[in-house]
PAROTI-757354 format. One record per residue (C-alpha): residue in one letter; x, y, z. Coordinates in nm, 2 decimals. Example, Ala and Ser with C-alpha at 12.3 -4.5 7.8 and 13.67 -1.06 7.14 Angstrom:
REM residues 2
PT  res       x       y       z
PT    A    1.23   -0.45    0.78
PT    S    1.37   -0.11    0.71
This chain:
REM residues 141
PT  res       x       y       z
PT    M  -15.44  -19.59    1.21
PT    T  -15.21  -19.46    0.95
PT    Q  -15.11  -19.13    0.80
PT    R  -15.23  -19.25    0.46
PT    G  -15.56  -19.36    0.61
PT    F  -15.61  -19.02    0.76
PT    E  -15.53  -18.84    0.44
PT    D  -15.77  -19.07    0.25
PT    Y  -16.04  -18.99    0.51
PT    L  -15.98  -18.61    0.47
PT    F  -16.00  -18.63    0.09
PT    S  -16.32  -18.83    0.11
PT    V  -16.47  -18.58    0.34
PT    Y  -16.35  -18.25    0.18
PT    G  -16.26  -18.36   -0.18
PT    Y  -15.96  -18.26   -0.38
PT    K  -16.08  -17.93   -0.52
PT    N  -16.07  -17.71   -0.21
PT    G  -15.76  -17.68    0.00
PT    T  -15.91  -17.79    0.33
PT    A  -15.78  -18.15    0.33
PT    K  -15.43  -18.03    0.23
PT    S  -15.43  -17.77    0.50
PT    Y  -15.53  -18.02    0.76
PT    I  -15.25  -18.25    0.64
PT    T  -15.00  -17.97    0.66
PT    A  -15.12  -17.88    1.01
PT    I  -15.07  -18.23    1.13
PT    Q  -14.72  -18.23    0.98
PT    I  -14.65  -17.91    1.17
PT    I  -14.78  -18.07    1.50
PT    D  -14.56  -18.37    1.43
PT    E  -14.26  -18.13    1.37
PT    M  -14.34  -17.95    1.69
PT    F  -14.32  -18.27    1.89
PT    L  -13.98  -18.34    1.73
PT    Y  -13.85  -18.03    1.90
PT    E  -14.02  -18.09    2.23
PT    D  -14.14  -18.45    2.27
PT    V  -14.39  -18.38    2.55
PT    F  -14.57  -18.71    2.50
PT    D  -14.27  -18.93    2.44
PT    L  -14.37  -19.00    2.08
PT    K  -14.01  -19.06    1.96
PT    G  -14.08  -18.92    1.62
PT    K  -14.40  -19.11    1.56
PT    S  -14.67  -18.92    1.38
PT    I  -14.98  -18.85    1.58
PT    T  -15.18  -19.00    1.29
PT    C  -15.04  -19.34    1.40
PT    I  -15.15  -19.33    1.76
PT    T  -15.39  -19.60    1.85
PT    N  -15.46  -19.50    2.22
PT    F  -15.76  -19.27    2.22
PT    S  -15.68  -19.14    2.57
PT    L  -15.33  -19.04    2.46
PT    L  -15.47  -18.88    2.14
PT    K  -15.72  -18.68    2.34
PT    Q  -15.45  -18.56    2.57
PT    I  -15.24  -18.45    2.27
PT    A  -15.55  -18.28    2.12
PT    D  -15.61  -18.08    2.44
PT    F  -15.24  -17.99    2.46
PT    V  -15.23  -17.88    2.10
PT    C  -15.54  -17.66    2.14
PT    S  -15.40  -17.50    2.46
PT    Q  -15.06  -17.44    2.29
PT    Q  -15.23  -17.29    1.99
PT    T  -15.44  -17.05    2.21
PT    L  -15.11  -16.94    2.38
PT    F  -14.95  -16.89    2.03
PT    R  -15.25  -16.69    1.91
PT    K  -15.23  -16.46    2.22
PT    G  -14.86  -16.40    2.15
PT    E  -14.76  -16.59    2.46
PT    H  -14.49  -16.86    2.48
PT    S  -14.59  -17.18    2.31
PT    I  -14.41  -17.47    2.16
PT    F  -14.55  -17.36    1.83
PT    H  -14.28  -17.09    1.83
PT    N  -14.03  -17.37    1.74
PT    I  -14.18  -17.42    1.40
PT    N  -14.07  -17.26    1.07
PT    S  -14.18  -16.90    1.06
PT    N  -14.35  -16.93    0.72
PT    Q  -14.59  -17.18    0.88
PT    N  -14.71  -16.95    1.16
PT    S  -15.05  -16.90    0.99
PT    Y  -15.15  -17.26    1.07
PT    P  -15.15  -17.23    1.45
PT    G  -15.23  -16.86    1.41
PT    K  -15.55  -16.92    1.22
PT    G  -15.66  -17.23    1.41
PT    F  -15.58  -17.49    1.16
PT    C  -15.38  -17.71    1.40
PT    S  -15.67  -17.75    1.65
PT    A  -15.92  -17.80    1.36
PT    A  -15.69  -18.07    1.21
PT    I  -15.65  -18.26    1.53
PT    K  -16.03  -18.25    1.58
PT    Q  -16.06  -18.41    1.24
PT    L  -15.80  -18.67    1.35
PT    L  -16.02  -18.75    1.65
PT    K  -16.32  -18.80    1.42
PT    Y  -16.10  -19.02    1.20
PT    Y  -16.01  -19.22    1.50
PT    A  -16.38  -19.29    1.58
PT    Y  -16.45  -19.37    1.21
PT    N  -16.15  -19.60    1.19
PT    S  -16.24  -19.78    1.52
PT    E  -16.60  -19.85    1.39
PT    E  -16.46  -19.97    1.06
PT    E  -16.22  -20.21    1.23
PT    K  -16.51  -20.34    1.45
PT    A  -16.73  -20.40    1.15
PT    W  -16.44  -20.58    0.97
PT    A  -16.38  -20.80    1.27
PT    I  -16.75  -20.89    1.28
PT    L  -16.76  -20.96    0.91
PT    T  -16.44  -21.17    0.94
PT    K  -16.57  -21.37    1.24
PT    N  -16.91  -21.44    1.08
PT    Y  -16.80  -21.51    0.72
PT    G  -16.45  -21.66    0.75
PT    S  -16.19  -21.61    0.48
PT    R  -16.17  -21.32    0.24
PT    S  -16.30  -21.53   -0.05
PT    K  -16.61  -21.62    0.15
PT    K  -16.66  -21.26    0.24
PT    G  -16.62  -21.16   -0.12
PT    Q  -16.87  -21.42   -0.23
PT    F  -17.11  -21.31    0.04
PT    L  -17.08  -20.94   -0.04
PT    R  -17.13  -21.01   -0.42
PT    F  -17.44  -21.23   -0.33
PT    E  -17.58  -20.95   -0.11
PT    L  -17.52  -20.68   -0.37
PT    S  -17.66  -20.87   -0.66
PT    H  -17.98  -20.98   -0.46
PT    N  -18.04  -20.64   -0.31
PT    A  -18.01  -20.44   -0.63
């Protein structure tokens, strides 16, 4: 998984015209920033969009959601470490919504990788895959 892959996924789901994809990207950046101040999961500056362990990503998602709830109630939360002009993101629920989208992207990316592995195993090199796909597309049209 990559940050760029996640961003591409968001824009394919939400498009470029409304601000949803950009808001989720900003929310993930805020979460990443939050973990720079308090590295609860020993990420060492790594973006959560690059985590390949689903169990860890799920733990992070649960933690972010609980911290966001505390923040929204006005209680102590590690979201209090972020820039004050970004308070609306955890305050309005964008951080939990963004990380839920990241979990969906993880599932999508995992299935895409499995499909690619099957295709690679069954059809060999890239040139053979390309030939097969062109053949399939031209004969199914």
